[in-house]
Each structure stands twice: as structure tokens, then as C-alpha cells.
ROBA-214905 format. One record per atom (N, C-alpha, C): residue number from 1; x, y, z; atom name; residue in one letter. Coordinates in nm, 4 decimals. Layout:
N
+-----+----------+----------+----------+----+----+
:   i :        u :        v :        w : at : aa :
+-----+----------+----------+----------+----+----+
: NUM :        X :        Y :        Z : CA :  A :
...
+-----+----------+----------+----------+----+----+
//
This chain:
87
+-----+----------+----------+----------+----+----+
:   i :        u :        v :        w : at : aa :
+-----+----------+----------+----------+----+----+
:   1 :   1.2603 :   0.4723 :   0.1347 :  N :  X :
:   1 :   1.2278 :   0.6109 :   0.1068 : CA :  X :
:   1 :   1.2887 :   0.6942 :   0.2184 :  C :  X :
:   2 :   1.3677 :   0.7860 :   0.1827 :  N :  X :
:   2 :   1.4373 :   0.8669 :   0.2824 : CA :  X :
:   2 :   1.3481 :   0.9734 :   0.3439 :  C :  X :
:   3 :   1.2586 :   1.0290 :   0.2660 :  N :  X :
:   3 :   1.1732 :   1.1344 :   0.3202 : CA :  X :
:   3 :   1.0441 :   1.0773 :   0.3772 :  C :  X :
:   4 :   0.9752 :   1.1579 :   0.4539 :  N :  X :
:   4 :   0.8462 :   1.1173 :   0.5091 : CA :  X :
:   4 :   0.7398 :   1.1283 :   0.4004 :  C :  X :
:   5 :   0.6285 :   1.0565 :   0.4194 :  N :  X :
:   5 :   0.5161 :   1.0708 :   0.3280 : CA :  X :
:   5 :   0.4613 :   1.2118 :   0.3422 :  C :  X :
:   6 :   0.4156 :   1.2680 :   0.2319 :  N :  X :
:   6 :   0.3603 :   1.4031 :   0.2305 : CA :  X :
:   6 :   0.2212 :   1.4009 :   0.1701 :  C :  X :
:   7 :   0.1475 :   1.5075 :   0.1898 :  N :  X :
:   7 :   0.0136 :   1.5177 :   0.1330 : CA :  X :
:   7 :   0.0120 :   1.5035 :  -0.0174 :  C :  X :
:   8 :   0.1189 :   1.5444 :  -0.0831 :  N :  X :
:   8 :   0.1258 :   1.5332 :  -0.2292 : CA :  X :
:   8 :   0.1410 :   1.3892 :  -0.2756 :  C :  X :
:   9 :   0.1682 :   1.2964 :  -0.1825 :  N :  X :
:   9 :   0.1781 :   1.1547 :  -0.2186 : CA :  X :
:   9 :   0.0412 :   1.0900 :  -0.2356 :  C :  X :
:  10 :  -0.0632 :   1.1519 :  -0.1787 :  N :  X :
:  10 :  -0.1976 :   1.0940 :  -0.1925 : CA :  X :
:  10 :  -0.2338 :   1.0815 :  -0.3398 :  C :  X :
:  11 :  -0.2928 :   0.9683 :  -0.3738 :  N :  X :
:  11 :  -0.3339 :   0.9429 :  -0.5115 : CA :  X :
:  11 :  -0.2313 :   0.8668 :  -0.5931 :  C :  X :
:  12 :  -0.1099 :   0.8514 :  -0.5400 :  N :  X :
:  12 :  -0.0083 :   0.7760 :  -0.6135 : CA :  X :
:  12 :  -0.0423 :   0.6273 :  -0.6122 :  C :  X :
:  13 :  -0.0091 :   0.5596 :  -0.7208 :  N :  X :
:  13 :  -0.0264 :   0.4149 :  -0.7301 : CA :  X :
:  13 :   0.0849 :   0.3476 :  -0.6511 :  C :  X :
:  14 :   0.0516 :   0.2409 :  -0.5816 :  N :  X :
:  14 :   0.1495 :   0.1620 :  -0.5075 : CA :  X :
:  14 :   0.1668 :   0.0315 :  -0.5834 :  C :  X :
:  15 :   0.2927 :  -0.0023 :  -0.6119 :  N :  X :
:  15 :   0.3229 :  -0.1254 :  -0.6850 : CA :  X :
:  15 :   0.4262 :  -0.2058 :  -0.6075 :  C :  X :
:  16 :   0.4202 :  -0.3374 :  -0.6245 :  N :  X :
:  16 :   0.5198 :  -0.4265 :  -0.5654 : CA :  X :
:  16 :   0.6503 :  -0.4104 :  -0.6419 :  C :  X :
:  17 :   0.7564 :  -0.4670 :  -0.5909 :  N :  X :
:  17 :   0.8878 :  -0.4570 :  -0.6537 : CA :  X :
:  17 :   0.8863 :  -0.5082 :  -0.7980 :  C :  X :
:  18 :   0.8024 :  -0.6087 :  -0.8259 :  N :  X :
:  18 :   0.7957 :  -0.6645 :  -0.9610 : CA :  X :
:  18 :   0.7018 :  -0.5876 :  -1.0535 :  C :  X :
:  19 :   0.6435 :  -0.4765 :  -1.0032 :  N :  X :
:  19 :   0.5548 :  -0.3939 :  -1.0852 : CA :  X :
:  19 :   0.4079 :  -0.4278 :  -1.0735 :  C :  X :
:  20 :   0.3732 :  -0.5302 :  -0.9971 :  N :  X :
:  20 :   0.2345 :  -0.5695 :  -0.9776 : CA :  X :
:  20 :   0.1607 :  -0.4611 :  -0.8983 :  C :  X :
:  21 :   0.0441 :  -0.4211 :  -0.9474 :  N :  X :
:  21 :  -0.0341 :  -0.3173 :  -0.8800 : CA :  X :
:  21 :  -0.0832 :  -0.3659 :  -0.7439 :  C :  X :
:  22 :  -0.0755 :  -0.2787 :  -0.6449 :  N :  X :
:  22 :  -0.1204 :  -0.3098 :  -0.5100 : CA :  X :
:  22 :  -0.2425 :  -0.2255 :  -0.4746 :  C :  X :
:  23 :  -0.2335 :  -0.0953 :  -0.4966 :  N :  X :
:  23 :  -0.3434 :  -0.0063 :  -0.4615 : CA :  X :
:  23 :  -0.3048 :   0.1390 :  -0.4810 :  C :  X :
:  24 :  -0.3728 :   0.2276 :  -0.4053 :  N :  X :
:  24 :  -0.3532 :   0.3715 :  -0.4172 : CA :  X :
:  24 :  -0.3372 :   0.4323 :  -0.2788 :  C :  X :
:  25 :  -0.2422 :   0.5250 :  -0.2638 :  N :  X :
:  25 :  -0.2254 :   0.5957 :  -0.1367 : CA :  X :
:  25 :  -0.3443 :   0.6881 :  -0.1138 :  C :  X :
:  26 :  -0.4101 :   0.6740 :  -0.0001 :  N :  X :
:  26 :  -0.5268 :   0.7568 :   0.0291 : CA :  X :
:  26 :  -0.5093 :   0.8462 :   0.1514 :  C :  X :
:  27 :  -0.4092 :   0.8162 :   0.2343 :  N :  X :
:  27 :  -0.3846 :   0.8978 :   0.3526 : CA :  X :
:  27 :  -0.2365 :   0.8905 :   0.3874 :  C :  X :
:  28 :  -0.1799 :   1.0038 :   0.4264 :  N :  X :
:  28 :  -0.0388 :   1.0067 :   0.4636 : CA :  X :
:  28 :  -0.0250 :   1.0653 :   0.6028 :  C :  X :
:  29 :   0.0757 :   1.0153 :   0.6747 :  N :  X :
:  29 :   0.0989 :   1.0619 :   0.8108 : CA :  X :
:  29 :   0.2465 :   1.0451 :   0.8460 :  C :  X :
:  30 :   0.3321 :   1.1231 :   0.7837 :  N :  X :
:  30 :   0.4743 :   1.1184 :   0.8150 : CA :  X :
:  30 :   0.5416 :   0.9891 :   0.7741 :  C :  X :
:  31 :   0.5686 :   0.9014 :   0.8718 :  N :  X :
:  31 :   0.6382 :   0.7754 :   0.8444 : CA :  X :
:  31 :   0.5483 :   0.6678 :   0.7863 :  C :  X :
:  32 :   0.4173 :   0.6880 :   0.7920 :  N :  X :
:  32 :   0.3233 :   0.5854 :   0.7458 : CA :  X :
:  32 :   0.2219 :   0.6429 :   0.6482 :  C :  X :
:  33 :   0.1652 :   0.5516 :   0.5699 :  N :  X :
:  33 :   0.0609 :   0.5906 :   0.4754 : CA :  X :
:  33 :  -0.0398 :   0.4771 :   0.4652 :  C :  X :
:  34 :  -0.1643 :   0.5121 :   0.4335 :  N :  X :
:  34 :  -0.2705 :   0.4128 :   0.4142 : CA :  X :
:  34 :  -0.2868 :   0.3893 :   0.2652 :  C :  X :
:  35 :  -0.2972 :   0.2596 :   0.2303 :  N :  X :
:  35 :  -0.3133 :   0.2181 :   0.0911 : CA :  X :
:  35 :  -0.4498 :   0.1531 :   0.0754 :  C :  X :
:  36 :  -0.5286 :   0.2050 :  -0.0173 :  N :  X :
:  36 :  -0.6557 :   0.1423 :  -0.0536 : CA :  X :
:  36 :  -0.6224 :   0.0342 :  -0.1550 :  C :  X :
:  37 :  -0.6392 :  -0.0913 :  -0.1132 :  N :  X :
:  37 :  -0.6015 :  -0.2038 :  -0.1996 : CA :  X :
:  37 :  -0.6946 :  -0.2141 :  -0.3195 :  C :  X :
:  38 :  -0.6381 :  -0.2567 :  -0.4316 :  N :  X :
:  38 :  -0.7183 :  -0.2848 :  -0.5497 : CA :  X :
:  38 :  -0.8089 :  -0.4037 :  -0.5179 :  C :  X :
:  39 :  -0.9315 :  -0.4056 :  -0.5693 :  N :  X :
:  39 :  -1.0256 :  -0.5146 :  -0.5382 : CA :  X :
:  39 :  -0.9716 :  -0.6535 :  -0.5692 :  C :  X :
:  40 :  -0.8875 :  -0.6682 :  -0.6715 :  N :  X :
:  40 :  -0.8359 :  -0.8004 :  -0.7063 : CA :  X :
:  40 :  -0.7311 :  -0.8505 :  -0.6081 :  C :  X :
:  41 :  -0.6922 :  -0.7695 :  -0.5090 :  N :  X :
:  41 :  -0.5970 :  -0.8134 :  -0.4067 : CA :  X :
:  41 :  -0.6636 :  -0.9001 :  -0.3006 :  C :  X :
:  42 :  -0.7946 :  -0.9179 :  -0.3093 :  N :  X :
:  42 :  -0.8686 :  -1.0044 :  -0.2172 : CA :  X :
:  42 :  -0.8262 :  -1.1485 :  -0.2384 :  C :  X :
:  43 :  -0.8074 :  -1.2192 :  -0.1278 :  N :  X :
:  43 :  -0.7747 :  -1.3608 :  -0.1375 : CA :  X :
:  43 :  -0.8874 :  -1.4424 :  -0.0749 :  C :  X :
:  44 :  -0.9332 :  -1.5492 :  -0.1412 :  N :  X :
:  44 :  -1.0393 :  -1.6323 :  -0.0845 : CA :  X :
:  44 :  -1.0004 :  -1.6822 :   0.0550 :  C :  X :
:  45 :  -1.0965 :  -1.6793 :   0.1445 :  N :  X :
:  45 :  -1.0716 :  -1.7253 :   0.2806 : CA :  X :
:  45 :  -1.0179 :  -1.6173 :   0.3719 :  C :  X :
:  46 :  -1.0006 :  -1.4955 :   0.3193 :  N :  X :
:  46 :  -0.9501 :  -1.3848 :   0.3998 : CA :  X :
:  46 :  -1.0629 :  -1.3359 :   0.4902 :  C :  X :
:  47 :  -1.0468 :  -1.3472 :   0.6221 :  N :  X :
:  47 :  -1.1548 :  -1.3074 :   0.7125 : CA :  X :
:  47 :  -1.1716 :  -1.1568 :   0.7236 :  C :  X :
:  48 :  -1.0784 :  -1.0780 :   0.6683 :  N :  X :
:  48 :  -1.0878 :  -0.9327 :   0.6828 : CA :  X :
:  48 :  -1.1553 :  -0.8649 :   0.5654 :  C :  X :
:  49 :  -1.1939 :  -0.9387 :   0.4647 :  N :  X :
:  49 :  -1.2543 :  -0.8740 :   0.3492 : CA :  X :
:  49 :  -1.3480 :  -0.9653 :   0.2744 :  C :  X :
:  50 :  -1.4180 :  -0.9066 :   0.1793 :  N :  X :
:  50 :  -1.5082 :  -0.9806 :   0.0928 : CA :  X :
:  50 :  -1.4675 :  -0.9533 :  -0.0507 :  C :  X :
:  51 :  -1.5112 :  -1.0374 :  -0.1401 :  N :  X :
:  51 :  -1.4813 :  -1.0180 :  -0.2803 : CA :  X :
:  51 :  -1.5235 :  -0.8778 :  -0.3215 :  C :  X :
:  52 :  -1.4296 :  -0.8023 :  -0.3764 :  N :  X :
:  52 :  -1.4600 :  -0.6679 :  -0.4218 : CA :  X :
:  52 :  -1.4599 :  -0.5633 :  -0.3119 :  C :  X :
:  53 :  -1.4268 :  -0.6012 :  -0.1885 :  N :  X :
:  53 :  -1.4274 :  -0.5042 :  -0.0798 : CA :  X :
:  53 :  -1.3128 :  -0.4055 :  -0.0973 :  C :  X :
:  54 :  -1.3248 :  -0.2920 :  -0.0366 :  N :  X :
:  54 :  -1.2220 :  -0.1885 :  -0.0459 : CA :  X :
:  54 :  -1.1498 :  -0.1812 :   0.0878 :  C :  X :
:  55 :  -1.0460 :  -0.2586 :   0.1025 :  N :  X :
:  55 :  -0.9698 :  -0.2688 :   0.2252 : CA :  X :
:  55 :  -0.8491 :  -0.1758 :   0.2193 :  C :  X :
:  56 :  -0.8176 :  -0.1132 :   0.3335 :  N :  X :
:  56 :  -0.6965 :  -0.0330 :   0.3421 : CA :  X :
:  56 :  -0.5970 :  -0.0994 :   0.4358 :  C :  X :
:  57 :  -0.4693 :  -0.0800 :   0.4063 :  N :  X :
:  57 :  -0.3613 :  -0.1290 :   0.4904 : CA :  X :
:  57 :  -0.2610 :  -0.0156 :   0.5082 :  C :  X :
:  58 :  -0.1778 :  -0.0283 :   0.6101 :  N :  X :
:  58 :  -0.0762 :   0.0722 :   0.6376 : CA :  X :
:  58 :   0.0595 :   0.0259 :   0.5869 :  C :  X :
:  59 :   0.1320 :   0.1162 :   0.5226 :  N :  X :
:  59 :   0.2693 :   0.0876 :   0.4849 : CA :  X :
:  59 :   0.3600 :   0.1870 :   0.5574 :  C :  X :
:  60 :   0.4820 :   0.1460 :   0.5805 :  N :  X :
:  60 :   0.5814 :   0.2290 :   0.6471 : CA :  X :
:  60 :   0.6807 :   0.2783 :   0.5415 :  C :  X :
:  61 :   0.7348 :   0.3957 :   0.5605 :  N :  X :
:  61 :   0.8266 :   0.4499 :   0.4597 : CA :  X :
:  61 :   0.9518 :   0.3645 :   0.4418 :  C :  X :
:  62 :   0.9887 :   0.2856 :   0.5429 :  N :  X :
:  62 :   1.1058 :   0.1981 :   0.5293 : CA :  X :
:  62 :   1.0800 :   0.0844 :   0.4310 :  C :  X :
:  63 :   0.9528 :   0.0574 :   0.3985 :  N :  X :
:  63 :   0.9183 :  -0.0468 :   0.3026 : CA :  X :
:  63 :   0.9091 :   0.0037 :   0.1605 :  C :  X :
:  64 :   0.9444 :   0.1305 :   0.1388 :  N :  X :
:  64 :   0.9352 :   0.1911 :   0.0064 : CA :  X :
:  64 :   1.0742 :   0.1983 :  -0.0558 :  C :  X :
:  65 :   1.0879 :   0.1414 :  -0.1742 :  N :  X :
:  65 :   1.2159 :   0.1437 :  -0.2445 : CA :  X :
:  65 :   1.2333 :   0.2725 :  -0.3238 :  C :  X :
:  66 :   1.1238 :   0.3212 :  -0.3830 :  N :  X :
:  66 :   1.1322 :   0.4365 :  -0.4723 : CA :  X :
:  66 :   0.9976 :   0.5074 :  -0.4777 :  C :  X :
:  67 :   1.0013 :   0.6385 :  -0.4869 :  N :  X :
:  67 :   0.8800 :   0.7179 :  -0.5042 : CA :  X :
:  67 :   0.9023 :   0.8145 :  -0.6191 :  C :  X :
:  68 :   0.8132 :   0.8067 :  -0.7194 :  N :  X :
:  68 :   0.8211 :   0.8980 :  -0.8334 : CA :  X :
:  68 :   0.7013 :   0.9911 :  -0.8281 :  C :  X :
:  69 :   0.6814 :   1.0694 :  -0.9330 :  N :  X :
:  69 :   0.5691 :   1.1629 :  -0.9360 : CA :  X :
:  69 :   0.4334 :   1.0945 :  -0.9362 :  C :  X :
:  70 :   0.4286 :   0.9688 :  -0.9829 :  N :  X :
:  70 :   0.2985 :   0.9034 :  -0.9950 : CA :  X :
:  70 :   0.2878 :   0.7669 :  -0.9289 :  C :  X :
:  71 :   0.3977 :   0.7148 :  -0.8731 :  N :  X :
:  71 :   0.3871 :   0.5829 :  -0.8112 : CA :  X :
:  71 :   0.4875 :   0.5658 :  -0.6976 :  C :  X :
:  72 :   0.4562 :   0.4685 :  -0.6130 :  N :  X :
:  72 :   0.5427 :   0.4285 :  -0.5028 : CA :  X :
:  72 :   0.5720 :   0.2808 :  -0.5225 :  C :  X :
:  73 :   0.7013 :   0.2465 :  -0.5333 :  N :  X :
:  73 :   0.7408 :   0.1073 :  -0.5516 : CA :  X :
:  73 :   0.7931 :   0.0541 :  -0.4188 :  C :  X :
:  74 :   0.7399 :  -0.0588 :  -0.3768 :  N :  X :
:  74 :   0.7782 :  -0.1201 :  -0.2496 : CA :  X :
:  74 :   0.9095 :  -0.1963 :  -0.2630 :  C :  X :
:  75 :   0.9752 :  -0.2183 :  -0.1503 :  N :  X :
:  75 :   1.1005 :  -0.2955 :  -0.1505 : CA :  X :
:  75 :   1.0702 :  -0.4403 :  -0.1867 :  C :  X :
:  76 :   1.1722 :  -0.5105 :  -0.2298 :  N :  X :
:  76 :   1.1578 :  -0.6502 :  -0.2679 : CA :  X :
:  76 :   1.1033 :  -0.7330 :  -0.1518 :  C :  X :
:  77 :   1.0040 :  -0.8136 :  -0.1802 :  N :  X :
:  77 :   0.9449 :  -0.9018 :  -0.0804 : CA :  X :
:  77 :   0.8393 :  -0.8373 :   0.0074 :  C :  X :
:  78 :   0.8204 :  -0.7066 :  -0.0045 :  N :  X :
:  78 :   0.7194 :  -0.6390 :   0.0780 : CA :  X :
:  78 :   0.5796 :  -0.6709 :   0.0250 :  C :  X :
:  79 :   0.4905 :  -0.7066 :   0.1152 :  N :  X :
:  79 :   0.3515 :  -0.7343 :   0.0800 : CA :  X :
:  79 :   0.2637 :  -0.6669 :   0.1847 :  C :  X :
:  80 :   0.2040 :  -0.5524 :   0.1524 :  N :  X :
:  80 :   0.1248 :  -0.4802 :   0.2515 : CA :  X :
:  80 :   0.0023 :  -0.5559 :   0.2998 :  C :  X :
:  81 :  -0.0400 :  -0.6576 :   0.2281 :  N :  X :
:  81 :  -0.1558 :  -0.7342 :   0.2739 : CA :  X :
:  81 :  -0.1202 :  -0.8189 :   0.3963 :  C :  X :
:  82 :   0.0090 :  -0.8417 :   0.4217 :  N :  X :
:  82 :   0.0514 :  -0.9133 :   0.5414 : CA :  X :
:  82 :   0.0242 :  -0.8307 :   0.6672 :  C :  X :
:  83 :   0.0070 :  -0.7006 :   0.6499 :  N :  X :
:  83 :  -0.0099 :  -0.6098 :   0.7640 : CA :  X :
:  83 :  -0.1528 :  -0.6131 :   0.8197 :  C :  X :
:  84 :  -0.2442 :  -0.6807 :   0.7514 :  N :  X :
:  84 :  -0.3819 :  -0.6845 :   0.8006 : CA :  X :
:  84 :  -0.3918 :  -0.7790 :   0.9188 :  C :  X :
:  85 :  -0.4220 :  -0.7212 :   1.0329 :  N :  X :
:  85 :  -0.4377 :  -0.7999 :   1.1549 : CA :  X :
:  85 :  -0.5549 :  -0.7460 :   1.2337 :  C :  X :
:  86 :  -0.6237 :  -0.8336 :   1.2994 :  N :  X :
:  86 :  -0.7315 :  -0.7892 :   1.3872 : CA :  X :
:  86 :  -0.6755 :  -0.7762 :   1.5281 :  C :  X :
:  87 :  -0.7094 :  -0.6671 :   1.5928 :  N :  X :
:  87 :  -0.6602 :  -0.6440 :   1.7302 : CA :  X :
:  87 :  -0.7406 :  -0.7252 :   1.8298 :  C :  X :
+-----+----------+----------+----------+----+----+
//
């Protein structure tokens, strides 16, 4: 994505390169945005969430392949759930 995230991007659906739903943009901050993951993105054994939990992750604009009026498509191989780390 060449441009920075904007306030008008909030509410857009985020999808993987193959079209699989990831979540919804809930916060934007220039080069980065927060994605509220869909509940089914939970993986058993994940220490950062519980079944049905509403986890957010950060994506960077360089990981975005395309942005339309209603969705943001990530670049091939991008998985925002990999970004979950405990400090």
C-alpha cells in the first residue's frame, strides 16, 4: 500500500491474499493499523487468547497488497497472527 492508513480505513475487512477473512481494521496510525481478529482465527494452544476472544494485532502498510473501499488485502504469505508477541 503506497499511502498511509487513514481514519476512513477503520471498519474495512482485512483478508489474506487467498481471500480468507482475517478481521476488521479498528484503529489507524499512519504506517500501522490495528486489526480486530475474527473469533475463528483462534488457534488451540495459543497462550495469547481464548476460544472466542477478541484479539487485536498490528499490521504495517508494507504488508498490504491492495486497499479498496471495503477491504484490505494482505500481501502473499502475510499472516498478522504471527505478530502476536508478549514483551
